[in-house]
C-alpha positions in Angstrom: 19.9 -16.6 117.0 22.6 -16.8 114.4 22.2 -19.0 111.4 25.2 -19.8 109.2 24.6 -21.8 106.0 27.7 -23.6 104.7 26.8 -24.6 101.2 30.2 -26.1 100.4 29.6 -28.6 103.2 25.8 -28.8 103.2 25.7 -27.8 106.8 23.4 -25.3 108.6 24.8 -24.0 111.9 22.2 -22.5 114.4 23.7 -20.7 117.3 21.4 -20.0 120.3 22.0 -18.0 123.5 20.9 -19.1 126.9 17.7 -17.0 126.6 16.8 -18.3 123.2 17.2 -22.0 123.8 13.8 -22.4 125.6 10.3 -21.7 124.4 7.7 -23.1 122.1 8.2 -20.4 119.4 11.8 -21.5 119.0 10.8 -25.1 118.7 8.4 -24.3 115.8 11.1 -22.2 114.1 13.7 -24.9 114.4 11.2 -27.5 113.1 10.6 -25.4 110.0 14.3 -24.9 109.5 15.0 -28.7 109.8 12.3 -29.5 107.3 13.5 -26.8 104.8 17.1 -28.0 104.8 16.2 -31.7 105.0 14.7 -31.4 101.5 18.1 -30.0 100.3 20.0 -32.8 102.1 21.7 -30.4 104.5 22.7 -31.3 108.1 21.3 -28.8 110.6 23.4 -28.5 113.8 22.1 -26.5 116.7 24.6 -25.1 119.2 23.3 -23.9 122.5 25.0 -21.9 125.3 25.4 -23.8 128.5 25.5 -23.0 132.1 29.0 -24.4 132.9 32.4 -22.6 132.8 33.8 -22.9 129.3 37.5 -22.8 130.3 37.0 -25.4 133.0 35.0 -27.8 130.8 37.4 -27.4 127.9 40.4 -28.1 130.1 38.6 -31.3 131.4 37.9 -32.4 127.9 41.5 -31.9 126.8 42.8 -33.8 129.8 40.4 -36.7 129.1 41.5 -36.8 125.4 45.2 -36.8 126.3 44.7 -39.6 128.9 42.7 -41.6 126.4 45.4 -41.1 123.7 48.1 -42.2 126.1 46.1 -45.3 127.1 45.7 -46.3 123.4 49.5 -45.8 122.8 50.3 -48.1 125.7 47.9 -50.7 124.5 49.5 -50.6 121.0 53.0 -51.1 122.5 51.8 -54.0 124.8 49.5 -56.3 122.8 48.6 -58.3 125.9 47.8 -55.2 128.1 44.1 -54.7 128.8 42.6 -51.3 129.2 41.8 -52.0 132.9 45.4 -52.8 133.5 46.6 -49.6 131.9 44.2 -47.5 134.1 45.7 -48.7 137.4 
């Protein structure tokens, strides 16, 4: 587990490996961490390793975002175009 406290942003980042993300002991430790920083009005963000291919999933996300942006641009240019018409 890696914990990064960003005082300038009031954020606590918790990075967990695949092996660390399960177990009762971790749950108790995370609960204590959340309670501690909640009092100081910090946001605690937990990042957990996944089981999917990072490059493949990142590529899919970028493609989705690009398509979504293109659809919004078309809708701006055509005030009467509906989203369903753009997707065809």
